[in-house]
C-alpha positions in Angstrom: 0.0 0.0 0.0 1.4 3.4 -0.9 1.2 6.2 1.5 -0.9 9.2 0.6 0.6 12.6 -0.1 1.1 14.6 3.1 -0.6 17.9 3.1 1.4 21.0 4.1 0.8 21.7 7.8 -0.2 18.2 8.7 1.5 15.5 10.7 -0.2 12.5 9.1 -1.4 11.6 5.7 -4.0 9.1 4.2 -3.0 5.5 4.7 -0.7 6.2 7.7 -1.0 3.6 10.5 -1.5 5.5 13.8 -2.8 5.1 17.3 -6.0 7.0 18.0 -7.6 7.9 21.4 -11.2 6.8 21.9 -13.1 9.8 20.5 -16.2 9.4 22.7 -15.5 11.3 26.0 -18.1 9.2 27.9 -16.0 6.0 27.2 -12.7 4.8 28.6 -9.6 6.7 27.6 -7.8 4.1 25.5 -5.7 4.1 22.3 -6.8 2.0 19.3 -4.7 0.8 16.4 -6.0 2.8 13.5 -5.4 4.1 10.0 -5.9 7.5 8.6 -8.4 7.3 5.8 -8.7 10.9 4.8 -7.2 14.3 5.7 -9.3 17.4 5.4 -8.8 21.1 6.0 -11.7 23.0 7.5 -12.1 26.6 8.3 -12.6 27.5 11.9 -13.8 30.8 13.3 -11.6 33.8 12.6 -10.6 32.1 9.2 -8.0 29.8 10.8 -7.5 26.5 9.1 -7.9 23.3 11.1 -7.0 19.8 10.0 -9.3 16.9 10.6 -8.5 13.2 10.0 -11.0 10.5 9.2 -9.8 7.5 11.3 -10.6 3.9 10.7 -10.3 1.7 13.9 -8.7 -1.6 13.0 -11.1 -4.5 13.5 -14.2 -2.3 13.6 -16.8 -1.8 10.9 -16.5 1.3 8.7 -19.6 2.7 10.4 -17.4 3.4 13.4 -14.9 5.6 11.4 -14.7 9.1 13.0 -13.3 12.5 12.2 -10.8 13.6 14.8 -8.4 16.4 15.4 -4.6 16.0 15.4 -4.4 15.9 19.2 -6.3 12.6 19.2 -3.7 10.8 17.1 -0.2 9.4 18.0 2.5 8.0 15.9 3.2 4.3 16.4 6.4 4.2 18.4 7.6 1.9 21.2 6.8 4.5 23.8 3.3 5.1 22.5 2.6 1.4 22.4 3.5 1.3 26.1 1.1 4.1 26.7 -1.6 2.1 24.8 -0.9 -1.0 26.9 -1.0 1.0 30.2 -4.3 2.8 29.2 -5.9 -0.5 28.2 -4.9 -2.1 31.6 -6.3 0.8 33.5 -9.6 0.6 31.5 -9.9 -3.1 32.3 -9.2 -2.5 36.0 -11.8 0.3 36.2 -14.3 -1.9 34.2 -13.9 -4.7 36.7 -14.4 -2.4 39.6 -17.5 -0.9 38.1 -19.0 -4.3 37.3 -18.4 -5.5 40.9 -20.0 -2.4 42.3 -23.3 -3.3 40.7 -23.6 -6.3 43.0 -25.2 -5.9 46.4 -22.8 -7.4 48.8 -24.1 -7.8 52.3 -22.3 -5.8 54.9 -21.0 -7.4 58.1 -23.8 -5.7 60.0 -27.2 -4.9 58.7 -30.0 -2.9 60.2 -33.6 -3.9 59.6 -37.0 -3.4 61.0 -39.3 -6.0 62.2 -42.6 -5.8 60.2 -44.7 -6.4 63.3 -43.1 -3.9 65.6 -41.0 -0.9 64.8 -37.9 -2.1 66.6 -34.6 -1.9 64.8 -32.4 -5.0 64.9 -28.8 -5.4 64.0 -27.5 -8.5 62.3 -23.9 -9.5 62.5 -24.1 -11.2 59.1 -24.5 -14.6 60.7 -27.4 -16.6 59.4 -27.2 -19.2 62.1 -30.1 -19.3 64.6 -28.8 -19.8 68.1 -32.4 -20.5 69.4 -32.1 -24.3 69.0 
């Protein structure tokens, strides 16, 4: 595959293999192996030119391709691959914590009310009845 022509004032060109941050700010901050599909200049306010990159995320359907700014893209280097690995590990760790927090783990002591009278009882977490 031949590399696309690099436009003046851009760091990346079409067909470049890159790492791209997850563009959705509500999702985990991770880096994906990606490819630049297209480079486009767009005019911002005050007639400044901004560069946007259409990114394809490897292994994902083209419907997930996104336009991103240059600050979302990193060159593929050993250092950046280490950053990618660290971010992925952090995201997995946070995901496990989040999924565990959805379970209702009983605490060591619970307070509850008897339905017949309004007394408050405290349980030590022991389900054994000592009344036998």
